[in-house]
KELUM-337281 format. One record per residue (C-alpha): residue in one letter; x negated, y negated, z negated. Coordinates in pm, 1 decimal. Each point is the difference from the previous one (the first is absolute). Last residue first. Layout:
(r 'a',(X,Y,Z))
...
This chain:
(r 'x',(5579.8,-6524.9,790.7))
(r 'x',(-85.5,154.4,-361.0))
(r 'x',(-229.7,287.6,119.5))
(r 'x',(-128.5,-227.9,260.7))
(r 'x',(-154.9,-218.2,-261.2))
(r 'x',(-155.1,294.7,-191.2))
(r 'x',(-174.4,62.8,325.1))
(r 'x',(-141.4,-353.5,16.2))
(r 'x',(-80.9,17.4,-357.5))
(r 'x',(-281.9,304.6,16.8))
(r 'x',(-3.8,350.1,-91.8))
(r 'x',(22.3,184.4,295.7))
(r 'x',(-335.4,-80.6,165.2))
(r 'x',(-192.3,-33.2,-278.4))
(r 'x',(127.2,338.7,-131.1))
(r 'x',(-46.5,171.8,321.9))
(r 'x',(-363.7,-119.3,15.8))
(r 'x',(-71.7,137.7,-350.0))
(r 'x',(175.8,318.5,61.5))
(r 'x',(-171.0,31.0,348.5))
(r 'x',(-340.6,-24.9,-180.1))
(r 'x',(121.1,265.0,-265.6))
(r 'x',(112.6,224.1,258.8))
(r 'x',(-330.4,-38.3,212.6))
(r 'x',(-229.2,103.5,-306.2))
(r 'x',(261.0,297.5,-86.6))
(r 'x',(-25.7,136.1,348.8))
(r 'x',(-398.2,-46.7,1.9))
(r 'x',(-22.9,191.6,-333.9))
(r 'x',(249.6,270.9,169.0))
(r 'x',(-253.3,6.1,292.9))
(r 'x',(-281.0,36.1,-224.3))
(r 'x',(178.8,297.8,-198.6))
(r 'x',(103.5,191.6,307.3))
(r 'x',(-358.8,0.0,138.6))
(r 'x',(-152.3,75.5,-320.3))
(r 'x',(282.6,309.7,-29.2))
(r 'x',(-70.8,123.0,381.4))
(r 'x',(-397.6,-3.1,-75.0))
(r 'x',(64.2,192.1,-340.3))
(r 'x',(207.3,271.7,178.5))
(r 'x',(-253.6,7.3,269.5))
(r 'x',(-307.2,77.2,-262.2))
(r 'x',(251.8,246.7,-172.7))
(r 'x',(44.3,161.7,331.3))
(r 'x',(-374.1,9.9,71.6))
(r 'x',(-81.8,148.4,-339.4))
(r 'x',(281.2,249.4,-3.5))
(r 'x',(-160.0,106.9,319.2))
(r 'x',(194.4,53.6,317.7))
(r 'x',(-6.5,375.7,105.7))
(r 'x',(385.7,42.3,60.8))
(r 'x',(49.6,-365.6,192.3))
(r 'x',(145.2,-316.4,-118.5))
(r 'x',(24.9,109.9,-370.1))
(r 'x',(290.2,-145.4,-186.3))
(r 'x',(139.2,321.2,-58.2))
(r 'x',(-304.5,133.0,-205.1))
(r 'x',(-10.4,-312.5,-197.5))
(r 'x',(330.1,70.9,-125.3))
(r 'x',(-94.4,306.7,-55.7))
(r 'x',(-280.5,-123.0,-236.7))
(r 'x',(219.1,-229.1,-146.5))
(r 'x',(243.6,245.5,-142.6))
(r 'x',(-320.1,216.1,-109.1))
(r 'x',(-106.7,-285.1,-218.4))
(r 'x',(-348.0,-156.6,85.2))
(r 'x',(-339.2,44.3,-145.0))
(r 'x',(-319.5,-153.7,167.1))
(r 'x',(-297.8,173.0,97.2))
(r 'x',(-304.1,-207.7,137.7))
(r 'x',(-209.0,16.0,281.0))
(r 'x',(-295.3,-264.8,76.6))
(r 'x',(-225.2,201.0,-227.5))
(r 'x',(3.4,319.8,237.3))
(r 'x',(-61.6,322.4,-184.7))
(r 'x',(-60.0,271.9,226.1))
(r 'x',(155.8,353.3,-111.9))
């Protein structure tokens, strides 16, 4: 048995292992490659979500500026 210093063992519950097996893109895909792919997708989604939240916050401020003004209030009472 050869020892590789760049490899580690992790413990996961059997139901998680079954889900990982189902998530493989192809039968011989390693769990390491699969987990790396999952991490990339997660990071991408997280970044997109942060960007969407940023845009939403900016839009909220602009919409408040556009809609909360005296001119609009005057039209409501016309």
